[in-house]
C-alpha positions in Angstrom: -65.8 50.8 26.8 -62.3 49.3 27.5 -63.8 45.9 27.6 -65.4 46.3 24.2 -62.1 47.6 22.7 -60.2 44.7 24.2 -62.8 42.3 22.8 -62.6 43.9 19.3 -58.8 43.8 19.4 -58.9 40.1 20.4 -61.3 39.3 17.6 -59.2 41.2 15.1 -56.0 39.4 16.3 -57.8 36.0 16.0 -58.9 36.8 12.4 -55.3 37.9 11.5 -53.9 34.7 13.1 -56.4 32.6 11.1 -55.4 34.3 7.9 -51.7 33.7 8.7 -52.3 30.0 9.4 -54.2 29.6 6.2 -52.1 27.8 3.6 -51.2 29.9 0.6 -50.4 28.7 -2.9 -46.8 28.8 -4.2 -47.5 31.9 -6.4 -48.6 33.9 -3.3 -45.3 33.0 -1.6 -43.4 34.3 -4.7 -45.4 37.5 -4.6 -44.6 37.9 -0.9 -40.9 37.3 -1.5 -40.8 39.8 -4.4 -42.5 42.4 -2.2 -40.0 41.8 0.6 -37.1 42.1 -1.8 -38.6 45.4 -3.1 -38.6 46.8 0.4 -35.0 45.8 0.9 -33.9 47.4 -2.4 -35.8 50.6 -1.5 -34.0 50.7 1.9 -30.6 50.2 0.3 -31.3 53.0 -2.2 -32.5 55.4 0.4 -29.5 54.7 2.7 -27.1 54.9 -0.3 -28.6 58.3 -1.3 -28.1 59.5 2.3 -24.5 58.2 2.2 -23.8 60.3 -0.9 -24.5 63.4 1.1 -21.7 62.6 3.5 -19.5 60.6 1.2 -16.4 62.6 2.0 -16.6 61.7 5.7 -17.2 58.1 4.9 -14.2 58.0 2.5 -11.9 59.6 5.1 -13.0 57.1 7.7 -12.4 54.1 5.4 -9.0 55.4 4.3 -7.8 55.8 7.9 -6.8 52.2 8.5 -4.4 52.4 5.5 -2.5 55.3 7.1 -0.3 56.9 4.4 -0.8 54.4 1.7 -1.3 56.0 -1.8 -4.1 54.8 -4.1 -4.8 55.3 -7.8 -7.6 54.6 -10.3 -6.8 53.5 -13.8 -9.8 54.6 -15.8 -11.7 57.8 -16.5 -14.7 56.5 -14.7 -12.8 55.0 -11.9 -13.6 57.8 -9.4 -17.4 57.5 -10.1 -17.2 53.7 -9.8 -15.3 54.0 -6.5 -17.9 56.5 -5.1 -20.8 54.3 -6.3 -19.4 51.3 -4.5 -18.9 53.3 -1.3 -22.6 54.4 -1.3 -23.9 51.0 -2.2 -21.9 49.2 0.5 -22.9 51.9 3.1 -26.5 51.4 2.1 -26.3 47.6 2.6 -24.6 48.0 6.0 -27.2 50.5 7.2 -30.0 48.3 5.9 -29.1 45.2 7.9 -31.9 45.7 10.4 -34.4 46.2 7.5 -33.1 43.0 5.8 -33.5 41.0 9.0 -36.9 42.5 9.6 -38.1 41.5 6.1 -36.6 38.0 6.5 -38.4 37.5 9.8 -41.7 38.8 8.4 -41.4 36.3 5.5 -40.8 33.5 8.0 -43.5 34.7 10.4 -45.9 31.7 9.9 -43.1 29.4 11.1 -42.6 31.3 14.4 -44.8 29.7 17.0 -45.8 32.4 19.4 -45.3 36.1 20.0 -44.2 36.6 16.4 -44.6 40.3 16.2 -42.7 40.9 19.4 -39.9 38.6 18.3 -39.6 40.3 14.9 -39.3 43.7 16.5 -36.8 42.5 19.0 -34.8 40.6 16.4 -34.6 43.6 14.1 -33.2 45.9 16.9 -30.8 43.1 18.0 -29.6 42.6 14.5 -28.7 46.3 14.2 -26.8 46.3 17.5 -24.9 43.1 16.6 -24.1 44.5 13.1 -22.7 47.7 14.7 -20.6 45.7 17.1 -19.3 43.5 14.3 -18.3 46.5 12.2 -16.6 48.3 15.1 -14.7 45.1 15.8 -13.6 44.8 12.2 -12.7 48.4 11.8 -10.6 48.8 15.0 -9.2 45.3 15.5 -9.4 43.1 12.5 -8.8 45.4 9.6 -5.6 47.2 10.8 -3.9 43.9 11.5 -5.0 42.5 8.1 -3.8 45.6 6.2 -0.5 45.7 8.1 0.3 42.2 7.1 -0.9 42.4 3.5 0.7 45.8 2.7 4.0 45.4 4.5 4.8 41.7 4.7 5.9 41.4 1.0 7.5 44.8 0.4 11.2 45.2 -0.4 13.4 48.0 -1.8 12.2 47.1 -5.2 8.7 45.9 -4.5 6.0 48.4 -3.4 2.3 48.0 -3.3 0.4 50.0 -6.0 -3.3 49.6 -5.2 -6.3 50.9 -7.0 -8.9 52.7 -4.8 -11.6 50.3 -6.1 -9.8 47.2 -4.9 -9.0 48.8 -1.5 -12.6 50.0 -0.9 -14.0 46.7 -2.0 -11.7 44.8 0.4 -12.5 47.2 3.4 -16.2 47.2 2.9 -16.5 43.5 2.3 -14.4 42.9 5.4 -16.6 45.0 7.6 -19.8 43.5 6.2 -18.4 40.1 6.8 -17.6 41.1 10.4 -21.2 42.4 10.8 -22.7 39.1 9.4 -20.5 36.9 11.7 -21.8 38.7 14.7 -25.4 37.7 13.7 -24.8 34.0 14.8 -26.6 34.4 18.1 -29.7 35.8 16.4 -29.6 33.0 13.8 -29.5 30.3 16.6 -32.4 32.0 18.3 -34.4 32.1 15.1 -33.8 28.4 14.4 -34.8 27.6 18.0 -38.1 29.5 17.6 -38.9 27.5 14.5 -37.6 24.1 15.8 -36.3 23.8 19.4 -32.6 23.1 19.6 -30.8 21.1 22.2 -28.0 23.1 23.9 -26.1 19.8 24.7 -26.1 19.0 21.0 -24.9 22.5 20.1 -22.1 22.3 22.6 -21.1 18.9 20.9 -20.5 20.9 17.7 -18.0 23.2 19.4 -15.0 21.6 17.8 -16.3 22.3 14.3 -17.2 25.9 15.4 -13.6 26.4 16.5 -12.3 25.0 13.3 -14.5 27.1 11.1 -13.7 30.2 13.2 -10.0 29.8 12.7 -10.5 29.1 9.0 -12.5 32.3 8.6 -9.9 34.2 10.7 -7.2 32.9 8.4 -9.1 34.1 5.3 -9.8 37.5 6.9 -6.2 37.9 8.0 -3.6 35.5 6.5 -1.0 36.5 9.1 1.0 33.5 10.5 1.1 35.0 14.0 -1.1 32.9 16.3 -2.2 36.0 18.3 -3.7 37.6 15.2 -5.7 34.4 14.5 -6.9 34.1 18.1 -7.9 37.8 18.0 -10.1 37.1 15.0 -11.5 33.7 15.9 -12.1 34.4 19.6 -15.1 36.8 19.0 -16.7 34.3 16.6 -16.5 31.5 19.2 -17.8 33.8 22.0 -20.7 34.8 19.8 -21.6 31.2 19.2 -21.5 30.4 22.9 -23.6 33.5 23.7 -26.2 32.1 21.2 -26.2 28.7 22.9 -26.6 30.3 26.3 -29.7 32.3 25.1 -31.1 29.1 23.5 -30.7 27.3 26.8 -32.3 30.1 28.8 -35.2 30.3 26.4 -35.9 26.5 26.5 -35.5 26.5 30.3 -38.3 29.1 30.6 -40.6 27.1 28.4 -40.3 24.0 30.6 -43.1 22.8 32.9 -43.0 24.2 36.4 -41.5 22.0 39.1 -44.9 21.7 40.8 -46.4 20.1 37.6 -43.4 17.8 37.3 -43.8 16.6 40.9 -47.5 16.1 40.5 -46.8 13.9 37.4 -44.3 11.9 39.3 -46.8 11.4 42.2 -49.4 10.3 39.7 -47.0 7.7 38.2 -46.2 6.4 41.7 -50.0 6.1 42.5 -50.6 4.2 39.3 -47.8 1.8 40.1 -49.2 1.2 43.6 -52.7 0.6 42.2 -51.3 -1.9 39.7 -49.5 -3.8 42.5 -52.7 -3.9 44.5 -54.6 -5.2 41.5 -52.1 -8.0 41.0 -52.2 -8.9 44.7 -56.1 -9.0 44.6 -56.0 -11.2 41.5 -53.6 -13.7 43.0 -55.7 -13.8 46.2 -58.9 -14.4 44.1 -57.3 -17.3 42.2 -55.9 -18.8 45.4 -59.4 -18.8 47.1 -61.4 -20.1 44.1 -59.1 -21.5 41.4 -61.8 -23.3 39.5 -64.2 -20.4 38.9 -61.8 -17.5 39.0 -61.3 -16.2 35.5 -57.9 -14.7 34.6 -58.0 -11.0 34.1 -55.5 -9.2 31.9 -53.3 -6.8 33.9 -54.0 -3.1 33.3 -51.3 -0.4 33.4 -53.3 2.6 32.4 -57.0 3.5 31.8 -56.3 3.9 28.1 -55.3 0.2 27.8 -58.4 -1.2 29.6 -59.8 -4.2 27.6 -63.4 -4.6 28.3 -64.6 -8.3 28.5 -66.8 -9.3 25.7 -70.5 -10.0 26.4 -71.3 -13.6 27.0 -73.2 -15.2 24.2 -75.9 -17.8 24.8 -75.6 -21.0 22.7 -78.3 -21.6 20.1 -79.3 -24.9 21.8 -79.6 -23.2 25.1 -81.8 -20.6 23.6 -84.0 -23.2 22.0 -84.4 -25.3 25.2 -85.0 -22.2 27.4 -88.7 -22.5 28.7 -90.7 -19.4 27.7 -92.7 -17.7 30.3 -96.4 -16.9 30.1 -95.7 -13.3 29.4 -93.6 -14.0 26.4 -96.0 -16.5 24.8 -98.1 -14.8 22.2 -101.7 -16.1 21.8 -102.6 -17.6 18.4 -105.9 -17.6 16.7 -107.5 -20.6 15.2 -106.4 -19.7 11.7 -102.7 -19.7 12.7 -102.2 -15.9 12.8 -100.4 -14.2 15.7 -101.3 -10.6 16.7 -98.5 -8.1 17.2 -98.1 -4.4 17.5 -97.8 -2.2 14.5 -94.2 -0.9 14.3 -95.4 2.5 13.1 -97.3 3.1 16.2 -95.8 5.0 19.2 -96.6 4.9 22.9 -97.9 2.1 25.0 -100.8 1.0 22.8 -100.6 0.6 19.1 -102.6 -0.7 16.2 -102.6 -4.5 16.1 -101.5 -6.3 12.9 -101.3 -9.9 12.1 -98.4 -11.9 10.8 -98.1 -15.4 9.7 
C-alpha cells in the first residue's frame, strides 16, 4: 500500500513538474502576476486591520524614540491620515514574508531543484531577517538619527515643530528600509539558485559594497560622526559577507566528490599514456617499413577518431579483372541473359530475361 502511494505521489509530482516546465504565453504570466499581487494586497489589508485593533500600543512604541518631542497635525483629517498610515505601514512590515513567498512562487520555474523547499525556507528566513532589521533600526539606527536631526540645529530661537504625519512617515520608512537592507543574503541566495554565482567575483565587488553601505548610512543618519556611520554601514557589510559565505557553502556542496575528480584525473593520465604509446608504435612502424607504412593521424580522444575511407578500385582495374566461372552468366543463342526476378524471395526465384 505504501509503495502504491509513493508511486502515485511520484507520478503526480512528475505531472506537476511537466506543467511547470511547459512554456506559457505572455498573457498567462500577466494573470499570474496579477494573482500574486492580489494575495499581497489581501495580506496587507488583513495585517493593517489587525494593527488597527492595537493601534494605541503601536503608536506609543513608535513615539518612544522621540522621547519628549511634541507633535501636531495641521488639518481636521490629520489624525485619521496619521492613523491610516500607521496601519498601512504596519501591514506592509508584517507582510514581508508573504511578499517574499509570492515573489518566489512567481519565480519558481527559474529555480532549478527543490523549489518548494527553498520557497518555504526563504519565506521563513525573510521574516527573521526583516525582524532583525527592524529591531536594529529601532534600537540603534533610529535614536541616533533622531538625536542628530532634532537637536543639531536647535537654538534659543529655533525649535523643531513637527507634524505627526511627517514623523511617522520618517520612522516607518526608516524601519522598513532597515528590514529590506537585511534581505541582502536572501537576495544573493536566490540569484545563486537561478544562476550560480562565483564567490571570488562577489568578494571582488566588496569595495563597491562598502561605498554603497556608507552612502546609505549617510542618508539614514546624516550625522558627521564617524562612529555613527560605522554603526549603520557595518551591519550592511556584514549581511553581504554572510550572503557570500552561504553562496560559497551552497556551491561547495554541489561540486563533484573528490573520488569522482580523482577518477577523472586518472582517466586523463591513462589517455595521455595511450597517446604516447600510439606515437611510439607509429614511429617504430615507419622506421621498420618506411615505404609501405601509411601515416596515421594522431588520435587524442575516441570522439575525434577519423576512420580511413574505403579503398576505391579504379575503373580500368575493374574492367581488366578476370571474371570467374561463377560470376559469368550463361547467354542464350538469341542474346538474352537469364536473371532472378527481384520480386522473388528466398534462394530460388522466378527467372526473367533481360537484354
